[in-house]
N, C-alpha and C positions, 0 to 999 in steps of 0.2 A: 462401099456410100459417100455420096452426098452430101457434106452437113452444112449448117447454114454458116449464110453469107454475108458479110454485115451489106444494111440496103437494101435485103429481104423482108421478106414478112414472115410473122412466129406462125408459127407453126403447130398446130400443135393438135396430135391424137390422140380419143379415144376411145377409148377397151373396155371388154368386160365379155361374158360370154353375153349366150342370147336369152334375153328378155333383162340385163339388166338395166334400158330402157338409155342404152347412148344415142338413141335421135331425140331422143323429146330433150333430151338432155344440151347437149348440143344444139340444139331449135333456142333451149335458152338462156344459154351463158353467150351466142350469137349476134340475140334480141337486144341484149342488157349490154352489151357490148359496142354496141352498134349506135343505143340512147348514148354514149357517150365520146360521139365522135370516132370510134373510128370504124373503120373501113373493113369491116367481114366478109375473106370467103365462105362459105363451108362445102361439102366434097363426101363424101362417102364409095366405101369401096366394098364391097367391087364392082365395076362403073357400068361395065358390058354384060345386061341380062343375060344377052346366050354364053355367056365365062364362064359370069354367073351356076348357068345350069349344070355344066358342063363339070365344071367343080362340082356345084357337091352331086352330081350323078357317079363321075367319079371318087371322089373322099371317101362314098361308103363301103366298098374293095380296098379301091387300091389314092393310102394316104397322099404319094408319091408325083400323085401321075393330080390329082386334085389342088394341091401346094404348085406347081408348075403350071395353071389355067389360071390357077389368082395370078402368080406372078406373071404372067403375062398379059391383064389385064391390067396388071397394074403400070407394066412395062407401056402397055398403051393408053393408056392414061397419061407423063408425065410429060409428057407437053405440055398439054390443061391441066398437072398445076404445077409447073414451073410458069407456067405465065398469072395463073395468082398469084406466088412467093412474087411477081410483080409488081402486079399491083397493089394486093392488096395494105392492107396491115399484116390484120393474121389472119389463117389458115383456121379454119379447126374441118381434123375430117373424122368421119363418123369409119374407121376401121383403117388400119394400116398394116404395112407390110409383117404386123408382130400379131398379126391374128393366124396367118398362116405361122405364123412359129408353132403358132399357140395350140393353132386346131389340126394341121397339119402335121406340121414337125413332132410336135412330144407323140408322137403316132406311128414312127417313125423310130432306127434305132439311130447312136452317135453317128455314125458316117454319115450317112446316106441326110438325117436333121445341116452336118457343117456344107454340105452340098447344096440342100435348101436356100440358108443362110447368104453361104454365097451367092444367088442366086438372083440374090437380093438389089446385089453391089452397084448391077446395073439395068434394078427394074425402077427405082425410086432414087427414094429424096429420106435421108434420117428426117424424124418428130425432133423440133425441139425439146419438144416438151410431152410428155407422154400422160396420161386419164385413167387410172382403172379402174372402173365402176364393178369394182365387187360385187357380188351375189352368194349369196346358197347353190347352188346347186339344186335341188330341193323345192324350191321356192321359185325356179327357172322352170322346173317342170311345172310350178300349177299354171306360172304365167305363158307357157310356151306352148302346152299340153294342147288343144288344138291345133296348131297349125300341123299342117302334112308333115311327114318327112317319114323315109325309106327307114328308117328304124326302130326298133321298137321299142315300147319304153323303156325296159331293163338297159339296152341299145343307147341310149341317146343317157339319160340318167348317166350309164357311167362315162359318156364319150365326156360330159360332160364337167360331172367328178377330176378327170383328167385333163377340161384343158384349164378347170380357172383355179388348178395345182399349175400346172405350165405359168397361168398369167402373174398369179401368189410371185414363183417361182424368183421372173420376171419382175415384178417389182422390186423383192426383197435387192437385185445383185443392182439394177441400176437405180434405185431413187427416186420409183417413180411414187405421185400423190394416186393413193390410194380413198378412196368415199365410198362410206359405205350404203347399195342400192333401196338397205331397204328403210333408212331413212328420206324423208319428204321431199320431195324434186324439186323442189321450191329449196330448198338449203341443201341438196347437193348443184345447181346448177349458181347455184352464189358463192358455195365453198371452191363450185370450178372457177368459175371466173376472177375470183377474188387471188387463187391464185396466181392465175394468165397477168390478171394487173403489174400481179408484186414482177412476176419474169420482164415485161414488158421496163417496170419503172429501173429494174439491175440491171438491162439490157444499154435504158438509156442512160445510167451513172460509168456505165462506163466504156459507152461508146466512147474510139478518141477525137479528139473538138480540133478546129479546123484552126489554122494557123494563120492570123491577119495578115 
């Protein structure tokens, strides 16, 4: 999977289960960074409404096929992502390939999990930073309870619990910043923006200086 390249925008993925408030946080963080003079591009996965419908429908009975649909969407949107990374200072995405690994991957046997990870190598670009907006599944059910779903409330609760465990496991293993979704959204956005500023500052300090 392609990783950070010198001169490219800082690429940040916001992850979390349904109802965590990722979209709101992304908008607020983007607004804060733009006020500071940064060129910020925002994205959301999946990009294609049609592939999203197919992926959601397939995932109920066949998480592997659902994961493949989401990966295809990511592959088809890669050129746009690469363009944003060339032209912006910071790119913020509401979900990334980690969502597929959490939602569909965590429902698969280990061998298929590894295959799903392998598909991402050619489909997308590795985020430089991942921020998890962590929410308890019970609270998520209260927040998203009215949304249409092919699953029963019990099935949805079990799915959210499984996905939340996967996200927390990924966060521990990869050193993600974890923010509490129960906190006021302003505090969550401030913490996320502050962390991104720190990463950008560290990046500038470690960038090689040009020789005169």
